[in-house]
N, C-alpha and C positions, 0 to 999 in steps of 0.2 A: 796386479798381475800375479799369476802363479809361476814362480821362478824356482830354479834349482836351489837357490839359497833359502827361499822360504820353506821348501820341502825339507831341507836339511834341518832347519830350525824346528819345524813342526815334529820331525822324527824324534828329536831330543826331548821336546816338551811332552808329547803324548806317551812317551815311555814311562812317565811318572804315574800314569793311571791305567795303563793297559797291561794285559797279561801277554806273555809270549805265545803266539799261535803258530807253532812250527808246521810246516807243510806235511800233509799226510798222503802217502802214496796209496792209490787205490788199485789194487790188483784186479778187483772185479770190473771196474770201468775201463781199465787198461785193456783187459782181455776183450771186453765188449766192443771197444772202439778201434783197436789196433794202434793206440797211441800210449804214451806214458802220461797217465792222468794223476794229478795231485790236487788235494783240497787245501785251501787256506781257511782254517776253521774259526772264523770270527764269531761263530755261535758259542765259542768257548770263552769269550770275554766275560769279565765280571758282570757287566750289565746285559749280557746275552747277545750283544751285537756290536758291530764296528762303530756305531754312531758316536760313542764316547770320544773317539779320536777328534772328529771335527768340532764337537761341542767344547772340548777342553782347550783345543788350540784357539778357537774363536775367543773364548774367555780370556786366554792369555794375551790376546791382542787388544783387549779393551782398555780404555783409560780408567783410572780409579773412580772418576766421576760416573762413567757409564756403569761400572760395577755396583756402585752404591745405589743406583736407581733400581737395581734388580733386573731380572730377565723374564721375558715372555717368549714362549716358543709354541709352535703347533706341530703335532706329530700324530701319526697312526700308531705310534707305540715305541719304536726303538730310539728315535731322536729324543722323545720325551724322557726316556730313562737316561740317555746320554747326557742331556742338558741337566736333568735333576741331579745326577751323580756328580757331574763336573761342578755344578753350582754349590753342592754340598761341600765338596773339597775346597772350593774357593770362599766358602762361607758367605754366599750370595743368595738372597731369596729368589725363588722362581715360581712362575705361574705357567702351567702347561695346558694348552687347549687341545683336546683329543676328540675325534669323531665319536658319535654315540655308538657306533658299531665296533669300537676297539675291544679286543679280548680283555676279559677281566684281569687276567694275570699281568698284562701290561699296565693297566690302570693301578692295580694294587702295588706293583713294584715301583712305579713312578712316585706314588704317595710315600712309599717306604723310604725313598731317598730324601724325603723332606719337602717335596714340591707340592704346591696347591694344584689340584687337577680340576679343570672345567670341561665338561662334555658339551660339544656343540656340533651340529651338522651331521649329515649322513656320510660324507666323504672328507678326505683330507683338505681339499680345496676350500670347503665351507669353514672348517676349523681354522685354517690358515688366515682367511679373511677376517675372521672374528678376533684372532690373536693379534693381528696387526692393529685392529681397532682398539683393543684393550691396551696395547703398548702405548698408543698415542694418547688415550684418555688418561692413563696412569703415569705417563712420563717415564715408562720403563724401556729397557733396551730389548729390541726384538731380535731373536736369533733364528734365522730362517734355516730349515732343515737341509736345503740343498742349493738354493740360489744365492750363495754367499761364497766369495772366493777364499776367505779364510777357512770356512767350514770345509769346502772342497779340498783345500790344501791339507787339512788335517786328515781327511779320509784317504788322500793319496799316499799317505805314509805306508799303507798296505803294500803298494808297489815297491817301495824301498825295501821292505822286508822280504818280499817274494824274490826280487832280483838278487839280493845279497845271499839268499839261501840257495837259489837255483838260477845262476847267471845265464844259463843256456836255455831258459824258457822261450818257447816259440809263440805260444798263445796265452793270453789271460782273458778269462771269461768273467764279466762283471754284471751284476744285476742292475737294472735301471728302473727307477721310479720317476724322480724328478731330474736325476742326472748328476747330482753332486759327487757321488762315489765314482761314477764312470769318468767324469771330467778330471777328478784328481788323479785317479789311477792311470788313465790313458795319457794324461799330460806328463806325469813323472816318468812313466814307462818309456815314452818317446824321447824324453830328455836324456835318459840313461842309455837307451838302446833303440834307435829308430826302427830296427828290424823286427822288434816285438810287435805282434799283431794283438790288438785289443778289441774284443768282440763284446758288444753290449747285448744283454738279454732282457726282453720285456714280456709280460703276460700278453697274450693275444687280445685279451679284453681290456687292456689299458696301455696300448702301444703309442703313447703320445710322442715319444722321441722319434720313433720310426716315421710317423706322419709328419713331424716337424722337419726332419732331415729331407724327406721327400719334397716338402714344400719349399725348403730353403730358408725357412724362418719358423719361429715358435708358433705353434698352433694349439688350440685347446680342443680336446675331444668333447662331444656333447654329453657323454656319460662314460662311466667305466664299470666293468663287471668282471671280477676275478676273485678267486680264493686267496690270491697273493696280496693280502691287505696292505702290507708294507710298501708295495709298489703300485697301489691303486691311485694313481695321480692323473688328473685330467690334462694338466699343462706343465711342461718342463720349465726349467729356470732360464730366464733371459740372459743373465750374466754368465752363466756357465755354458750356454749353448755354443758360442764360437769355439770353445775348447773341445766340445764334443765333435763339432764339424771337422775340426782340424786333426784330431787325434784318435777318434774311434773309427776302426776300419770297417765295421759292419754291424748290423743289428739282426739278431735272431728273435723270433717271437715263439712263445711256448703256450700250448693249450693247457687249461686247468687239469684235464685228465692225465696229462703227462706228469704234472706235479704230484698227483696222487700216487702214481706208480713209483716216482722218484723217492717219495717219502718212505714207502715200504722198503725199497732197495737200500736206502741209507740206514734204516732201522736194522734190517737183517744182516747187511754186509759190513757196516761200519759202526753199528751200535751207537749211532748219533741221532739226536733230535735236531732237525733243521726245519725252520719255519718255511712256509710256502714261497716267500720271496727269495729266501736263501737257496731254495731248490731250483730256481730258474736256471742257474748255471750248470746244475747237474743234469736236468732234463735236456739242456741244449747240447750236451756232449754227443748225443745221437744225431744231431743235425749238422755236425761238423764233417765236411767232406775232405778230410785229411787223414793221413796215416803216418805213423812213426814220428810224431811230433810230441814235444813236451808241452802239456796243457795244464794250466792252473785254473781251477774253478774256485771263485771266491764264494764261500758260504757266509752270507752277510749276517745271518742271525739265527737264533734258536728259541725265540720267545713265542711259545705256543701253549694255549690252555689244553688241559687234559681231555675235555670233551671233543675239541677239534682233532686231537691226536687219535682218539678212539674212532671217530668218523672216518678219518683218512685211512686208518688201518683196515676198517671194514670195506670201504670202497676199493681200496687197493687189492685186497684178497679177491673181491668179486671180479674186478677187471682182469686179474690174472687167472681166472677160472679155478682158483683154489678154494672158493666157496661158491656153491650154486644151489638152486632150489629146483626140484623136479616134482611134477604132479602125475600120479597114476590113479586109475580107477580100478577098484577091487570088488569082487562079489561080496555081498554082505553075509559072510559066514565065518565061523571060527577058523583060526589058523592062517589066514591070509597075511596078516602082519608078520608072522613068524617066517613065512616063506620069502617075503620081500627082504626081511632082515638078513636071512641066510644068504641070499643072493648078493646083497651089498657087502656083507662080510667077506664073501668069497673073492670079491673084486677090490678089497681094501678100501671101501668107501666108509669114511668115518661120519656117523650121524651126529649132527649138531642139534637139530630140532625136528619134531614130528608134529603135524597137524592132521587130525583124523576127523573128517566131516561126514557123518552118516546121512545127512539130509540133503546131499547134493543132487539126488535124483530119486524119483519114485520107482525106478526100475530096480527090483530086488537083485537082479543078476549083476548089476554094476552100480550099486547104490552108495558106495563109500569112496570118497576122494581122500587120498593120502598125499599130503605135501611133505616132502622130505628135504631138509636143508643139510647138505653134505659138505665135508671137507675133502678136497682132492689134491693131488700133487701138481696139477696144472691142466691145460686144455686137453692134452692127449689122454690123461687119466679120466677126466670128466667125460670125454666122448666114449671111452671104453665102458664106463658105468651105464651111460644112457643107452648104448647099443645092447648091453647085456639085459637091461630091463625090457628093451624092445624085442629082443630075441625070445624072451620068456613070455611074450604076449601081453605085457602091461601097457603098451602104447604110451610111453612117457612123454610129457610135454615139459620142456624147460621153461620155468617161470621167470620172467624178467624181474630182477630184484630192484627194490627201492633203495638199497644200501644198508638196511638194518637186518640183522639176523640174530 
């Protein structure tokens, strides 16, 4: 069982391998929501995520015989690094099975901590089944990423730190994949102060916990689809599910598009890299129907490859109408491009890219299509530029973007 005594022990143990992640007050989100919003930045851990807490505490509970046999774990990335790092500190060999879709940065860092990495399956559930098979075949100790009470106890130490630093916290928002973090945080929060509300946040495309709570028992989704790869889990943990039922007050689901905007907001307003799963609790802030409350959003990790970051930034700018593409038809004669450029400059439109197609039509009076990708301040500024082009007779058409510019 997860008890206050076990949480206290875990807090002392994990302090040996974790960095202090002090709460960060968010003036931006506080103003946006009418609450006092704080972030618990577990993305700043040495391994880039909170997972090292559960992994290290789990190893601490193993017998010497279990340690000698070595460890096998399955993970979409962060548990992998947590187990690999914890195993390295304890001088124990480790094999980590990761889905084939795992970002390269997570694979390379897991290897860098000394673990052997095996890529298997499209999603976490496939990798997990194979990892259990490997553990049985090799006689090694399997460390489940979430459906393990010792692991969940280690993750729950986050709540101890939050409440010590902010005793008057009203709400704690916690990401949910398989449920280990939520079970640990919610159970300890309720033990320390039953008045604290703990809200779980899932991707809308991988809401296995929401569906399980609705059914009253653990259910498996037929498939998952979300950019939040760390929480792309089909089925939550059986062992931790009763703790979720008892201690988690509500579930919020978040669309992928909301994560894209949250990434941009965190980059611009807090200068922090937070992976999509960690952004769940940031996006959920706008779903909270409360005011004048003290809310802590747990940022569970920050392990993201550069290509994904670039894609998120581009999609975020497009969603915010800060980058858009417009098409206009021009007569095929000299000086037309200069006139359009002058108009855009007058309205402070910053040109990113131009595409000039002379063969769009055989009509010499409107023979050239000009596609202009522009940077704007937002929706109002974008509409002002489009209206100016329209007033000048260019009949602009806003082109739906594919996300690249």
